[in-house]
MIDRENLUM-567421 format. One line per 10 residues: number of its first residue (from 1); their letters; for each residue x, y, z of C-alpha. Coordinates in Angstrom, 2 decimals. Each point is the difference from the previous one (the first is absolute). Example, Ala and Ser with C-alpha at 12.3 -4.5 7.8 and 13.67 -1.06 7.14 Angstrom:
% residues 2
1> as> 12.30:-4.50:7.80  1.37:3.44:-0.66
% end
This chain:
% residues 396
1> mllseakaen> 107.22:75.93:77.42  -2.92:2.57:-0.63  -3.44:-0.78:0.92  -0.66:0.47:-4.06  2.29:-2.10:-1.02  -0.76:-2.92:2.41  -2.20:-2.80:-1.11  -3.60:0.62:1.16  -1.84:-2.77:1.52  -3.96:-0.67:-0.62
11> itfaqaveaa> -2.26:0.87:2.72  -3.75:0.46:0.45  -1.34:3.36:0.35  -0.98:-0.96:3.66  3.58:-0.91:0.70  1.56:3.39:-1.49  -2.48:2.04:2.10  1.11:-1.74:3.06  3.64:0.28:-1.01  -0.55:3.81:-0.67
21> waadpsrtel> -1.85:0.34:3.24  2.85:-1.79:1.84  2.73:2.56:-1.68  -2.20:3.38:0.35  1.55:2.57:2.15  -3.45:1.42:1.20  -1.02:-3.47:1.40  3.03:0.09:2.84  -1.23:3.97:0.92  -3.68:-1.27:0.12
31> ntnyrsaaar> 0.66:-2.81:2.17  2.07:1.98:2.32  -2.83:2.47:0.33  -2.35:-2.23:0.70  2.25:-1.69:2.92  0.42:3.57:1.26  -3.75:0.52:0.03  -0.76:-3.27:1.49  2.72:0.68:2.96  -1.58:3.44:0.36
41> aeaagswfag> -3.39:-2.08:0.63  1.44:-2.06:2.57  1.80:2.86:1.53  -3.16:1.80:0.30  -1.42:-2.58:2.21  2.13:1.07:2.92  -1.64:0.45:3.42  1.11:4.09:-0.17  -0.14:2.53:-2.61  3.64:0.50:-0.04
51> gptvsgqyfd> 3.40:-0.36:1.87  0.31:0.82:3.63  1.41:3.32:1.33  2.76:0.27:2.42  0.41:3.41:2.00  2.56:1.05:2.45  0.29:3.10:1.89  2.81:1.25:2.71  -0.08:2.95:2.06  2.11:1.52:2.95
61> dhaigsnegy> 0.46:3.57:1.23  3.63:0.49:-0.69  -0.83:1.72:-3.55  -1.72:2.98:1.98  2.98:0.28:2.54  -1.89:-1.71:2.62  1.72:-2.88:1.74  -2.91:-1.29:2.26  0.21:-3.61:-1.25  -3.25:0.16:-2.25
71> ttyqggvsvp> 0.44:-3.04:-2.36  -2.53:-1.54:-1.87  -0.15:-2.97:-2.62  -2.82:-0.89:-2.20  -0.40:-2.59:-2.42  -3.14:-1.23:-1.75  -1.08:-2.11:-3.06  -3.40:0.20:-1.78  -1.70:-1.90:-3.01  -2.53:1.54:-2.64
81> lwlpgqgsat> -3.61:-1.75:0.02  -2.09:-0.96:-2.79  -3.23:2.01:-0.37  -3.02:-1.75:-0.35  0.00:-2.07:-3.23  3.35:1.44:-1.05  2.07:-2.89:0.34  -2.00:-2.31:-2.33  -0.61:2.86:-2.15  3.75:0.21:-0.46
91> vgvaraealt> 0.08:-3.64:-0.49  -2.61:0.16:-2.54  2.02:2.67:-2.09  3.11:-1.81:0.10  -1.52:-3.23:-1.14  -2.16:1.60:-2.65  3.41:1.59:-1.30  1.28:-3.65:-0.18  -2.90:-0.96:-2.00  0.47:2.82:-2.20
101> iqerlhvarm> 3.49:-1.11:-0.69  -0.90:-3.32:-0.82  -2.57:1.10:-2.51  2.79:2.10:-1.43  2.27:-3.33:-0.57  -2.91:-1.26:-1.91  -0.21:2.98:-2.25  4.03:-0.15:-0.24  -0.26:-3.72:-1.13  -2.63:1.18:-2.77
111> tvamkvldss> 2.27:2.35:-1.28  2.99:-2.27:0.03  -2.42:-2.39:-2.18  -0.82:2.52:-2.52  3.95:0.92:-0.34  0.63:-3.71:-0.62  -2.50:0.13:-2.56  0.87:2.89:-1.77  3.65:-1.04:-0.08  -0.63:-3.38:-1.05
121> anviiakrwl> -2.37:1.08:-2.92  3.11:2.46:-1.02  2.36:-2.87:-0.15  -2.44:-2.09:-2.22  -0.69:2.90:-2.14  3.63:0.70:-0.63  0.90:-3.44:-0.75  -2.65:-0.34:-2.54  0.85:3.26:-1.40  3.50:-1.21:-0.26
131> aiariqkeml> -0.75:-3.15:-1.48  -1.96:1.48:-2.54  2.38:2.83:-0.99  2.56:-2.89:-0.52  -2.18:-1.79:-2.43  -0.98:3.18:-1.92  4.18:1.04:-0.12  0.90:-3.48:-1.32  -3.24:0.26:-2.41  1.12:3.60:-1.25
141> ekihasvsrg> 3.59:-1.26:-0.46  -0.84:-2.93:-1.95  -2.12:2.49:-2.32  3.07:2.32:-0.02  2.35:-2.82:-1.08  -2.42:-1.08:-2.91  -0.12:3.63:-1.04  3.44:0.28:0.10  0.59:-2.69:-2.03  -2.56:1.26:-2.58
151> vhagemplad> 1.83:3.20:-0.35  3.40:-1.51:-0.41  -1.64:-2.04:-2.81  -1.76:3.31:-1.59  -3.25:-1.29:0.74  -1.00:2.34:2.58  0.61:4.11:0.36  2.40:1.02:2.78  -2.87:1.89:1.54  -1.28:-3.15:1.05
161> qqivssevan> 2.99:-1.08:1.64  0.03:3.62:1.93  -3.67:-0.60:0.98  0.36:-3.34:1.82  3.49:0.97:1.27  -1.90:2.74:1.86  -2.62:-2.56:1.13  2.81:-2.02:1.22  1.55:2.44:1.96  -3.23:0.90:1.64
171> aaseyslaee> -0.66:-3.47:0.82  3.49:-0.08:1.84  -0.89:3.00:2.01  -3.35:-1.58:0.90  1.76:-3.13:1.00  2.65:2.02:2.08  -2.94:1.73:1.95  -1.74:-3.40:0.56  3.30:-1.23:1.68  -0.08:2.70:2.19
181> qvktatsalh> -3.18:-0.16:1.16  0.65:-3.58:0.82  2.78:0.54:2.32  -1.68:3.14:1.52  -3.27:-1.98:0.82  1.77:-3.15:0.85  2.35:1.89:2.59  -3.24:2.04:1.54  -1.72:-3.54:0.55  2.78:-1.70:1.40
191> illgrpatpd> 0.67:3.05:2.37  -3.52:-0.26:0.95  -0.11:-3.56:0.76  3.53:-0.32:1.49  0.89:-2.55:-2.25  0.10:-0.93:-3.70  -3.22:-1.21:-0.74  -2.74:0.40:-2.63  -3.54:-0.69:1.28  -2.73:-1.72:-2.22
201> ilsfnnetla> -2.92:2.54:-0.68  -0.89:-1.63:-3.37  -1.80:-2.98:1.81  -2.79:2.33:1.36  -3.20:-0.20:-2.22  -3.58:0.28:-0.21  -0.14:-3.72:1.55  1.94:1.48:2.87  -2.61:2.98:0.84  -2.85:-2.71:-0.33
211> rdglasteal> 1.92:-2.57:2.39  0.81:2.50:2.64  -3.26:2.08:-0.44  -0.48:3.45:0.92  -2.11:2.00:2.35  -2.33:3.00:-0.30  1.45:3.50:-0.79  -1.16:1.00:3.63  1.57:-2.90:1.60  3.28:0.70:-1.68
221> ensdprvkaa> -0.09:3.23:0.96  -0.52:-0.63:3.63  2.64:-2.71:0.02  2.74:2.19:-1.86  3.00:0.49:2.40  -0.10:3.87:-0.94  -3.74:0.55:1.16  0.65:-2.43:3.20  3.13:1.91:0.94  -1.71:3.26:-0.53
231> rqavhaaeag> -3.11:-1.25:2.13  2.20:-1.17:2.52  1.68:3.43:0.18  -3.48:1.22:0.99  -0.29:-2.28:2.54  3.57:0.94:1.64  -1.09:3.77:-0.46  -3.40:-0.63:1.68  2.13:-1.63:2.90  1.95:3.39:0.01
241> vhlaktsfmp> -3.08:1.82:0.52  -1.00:-2.16:2.87  3.39:0.08:1.73  -0.18:4.11:-0.33  -3.51:-0.05:1.65  1.47:-2.20:2.93  2.99:2.34:0.39  -2.23:2.89:1.08  2.54:1.22:2.62  3.84:-0.56:0.59
251> npevgavaih> 0.63:-3.33:2.09  -0.40:0.48:3.53  2.94:-1.67:2.16  0.12:-1.81:3.35  3.11:-0.56:1.89  1.76:-0.34:3.34  2.38:2.65:1.81  2.48:-0.48:2.64  1.44:2.72:2.36  3.14:-0.11:1.99
261> ekqygspwdd> 0.93:3.02:1.72  1.70:1.43:3.42  -0.79:3.08:1.77  1.94:1.90:2.39  -0.22:-1.41:3.24  -1.97:-2.87:-1.14  0.54:-3.49:-0.79  -0.13:-1.15:-3.73  -3.47:-0.12:-0.98  -1.41:-2.72:-2.89
271> rvgvtvsipl> -3.40:0.29:-1.48  -1.73:-1.59:-3.26  -2.86:1.12:-1.85  -2.21:-0.31:-3.15  -0.09:2.38:-2.96  -2.71:0.43:-2.58  0.34:2.32:-2.82  -3.16:0.75:-2.22  0.47:2.30:-2.90  -3.16:1.75:-1.16
281> psdvrdvpme> -1.36:-0.19:-3.26  0.92:3.05:-2.45  -1.53:1.01:-3.58  3.48:0.85:-0.91  1.16:-3.54:0.16  -3.25:-1.93:-0.89  -1.74:1.89:-2.74  3.32:-0.19:-2.31  0.55:-3.79:1.03  -3.61:-0.93:-0.93
291> adarnklaaa> -0.23:2.16:-3.18  3.08:-1.71:-1.22  -1.49:-3.42:0.80  -3.26:0.89:-2.01  2.01:1.46:-2.83  1.95:-3.10:-0.31  -3.40:-2.06:-0.01  -1.39:2.54:-2.93  3.18:-0.52:-1.97  -0.11:-3.92:0.43
301> isqeqqarrn> -3.73:-0.16:-1.03  0.75:2.11:-2.93  3.12:-2.23:-1.13  -2.50:-3.19:0.26  -2.60:1.66:-2.12  2.64:0.85:-2.59  1.63:-3.66:0.56  -3.62:-1.51:-1.01  -0.28:2.27:-2.89  3.48:-0.68:-1.50
311> vrqeltqvfs> -0.49:-3.75:0.37  -3.63:-0.02:-1.12  1.56:2.16:-3.51  2.75:-2.57:0.07  -2.06:-3.08:0.03  -2.30:1.44:-2.82  3.23:0.51:-2.12  1.39:-3.34:0.79  -3.21:-2.10:-1.00  -0.34:2.43:-3.15
321> hltatkdmfr> 3.67:-0.21:-0.74  -0.48:-3.92:0.17  -2.59:-0.26:-2.60  1.71:2.37:-2.15  3.13:-1.77:-0.06  -1.56:-3.17:-0.74  -1.78:1.19:-2.98  3.43:2.01:-1.03  1.90:-3.05:-0.08  -2.43:-1.77:-2.21
331> nsvlsaesmn> 0.10:2.59:-2.29  3.70:0.45:-0.19  0.47:-3.77:-0.42  -2.07:0.01:-3.13  1.68:3.09:-1.11  3.44:-1.28:0.53  -0.92:-3.10:-1.85  -1.48:1.95:-2.94  2.95:2.38:-0.26  2.69:-2.89:0.01
341> nranemsrsw> -2.04:-1.99:-2.78  0.01:3.13:-2.05  3.87:0.69:0.65  0.61:-3.65:-1.06  -2.22:0.35:-3.27  2.01:3.43:-0.60  3.17:-1.63:0.17  -0.91:-2.83:-2.27  -1.35:2.45:-2.13  3.19:2.10:0.19
351> qagetslvel> 2.28:-2.81:-0.95  -2.39:-0.56:-3.03  0.57:3.46:-0.82  -3.65:1.14:0.26  0.62:2.20:3.11  2.41:2.88:0.49  2.61:-0.07:2.88  -1.68:2.83:1.79  -3.32:-1.81:0.07  1.80:-3.06:1.46
361> lrarsaayna> 1.87:1.97:2.89  -3.57:1.79:0.62  -1.76:-3.32:0.46  2.95:-1.24:2.15  0.00:2.89:2.17  -3.90:-0.31:0.39  0.29:-3.40:1.14  2.63:0.70:2.24  -2.01:2.71:1.59  -3.01:-2.34:0.40
371> lqrrnqteia> 2.00:-2.61:1.61  1.11:2.40:2.70  -3.39:1.11:0.48  -1.14:-3.47:0.30  2.36:-0.92:2.70  -0.55:3.33:1.90  -3.91:-0.75:0.08  0.49:-3.66:0.89  2.43:1.00:3.21  -2.23:2.77:0.56
381> whvaiirtli> -3.03:-2.57:0.50  1.92:-2.46:2.31  0.91:3.21:2.13  -3.53:1.12:0.13  -1.06:-3.50:1.05  2.72:0.20:2.75  -0.90:3.66:1.08  -3.69:-1.42:0.50  1.30:-2.61:2.12  2.13:2.38:2.02
391> aagefq> -3.15:2.10:0.50  -1.86:-2.97:1.09  2.71:-0.49:2.91  1.64:-3.04:-1.73  3.65:0.51:0.90  -0.58:1.70:3.52
% end
């Protein structure tokens, strides 16, 4: 059975966000990235800066045409050492990256919550559009039947029947479009949630905002996951700069070597020793590495500032939209009631022969459009309330 055809269960918006988050593909990817970063942080706590290097050498005098019996076997093992502060700096970078990914998880969850909100609103709008389109279609069909009887009885002109037939056809097309929109929106929501369900978003109202309370705009900005992720990215870049400074030269190596050789006329000779390799600093290596780290820090700082600007602007729009949708909803309710009452009066007047059919159809069309606007503004108001709660971190 198609998801859009399965019977949808009623769930809360918080449950819908949880279901969508569990089914979100990016969640698995980010969780894998987080575990990888945590593993890198643990690996960076090693005693040595890298794995051991094993070397082996063999020499004899046969290759130069001599057969004096000079044979040497030499083998060694060495490990790279941390530079002062480099080990802790490497751990710090890995941990900062893990925390950055953790904040990105919160950003992804916030994005999922807004997707659920938009998809839920689309489903409700489509269903209400379908319901009103059905009522409009049935009402016009009744008018058409009445006009047809009048035409057959010779009481009405044929032009009236043609006009109302056109309106019925338009209403039927509107109804078909609404049906398509319901199926499309419902399918999209079910795919997002991973199951057939319709979250209840109409239960959120001004009482919800009053009960939950809202922090100041500055506090909301600082607690926004996008700002926190950008700020943590700055910390990770700062850790990268610190690591670059502590990696001022290639890592020195220390090891042990053993030599086993035989000389002409002498017994076997065995020796052991210690090797130390210290590469010297070089601007060719160090300058680009430090410059790259500083560039990443500058980019992270710029992105944090941009994230703060975007969130600050978005919060302003969210609160303004909340106020505007409340007023629009109140006005659309009054408009829909007035236009519906007018259409009912015009219907009675038409039946009494006091109003033309064209005026009645115009009144019905105006009432239909007003009711559609009323439903859209009502849903937009509830959406604005939930969007405000999402900005406040309610569904994290």
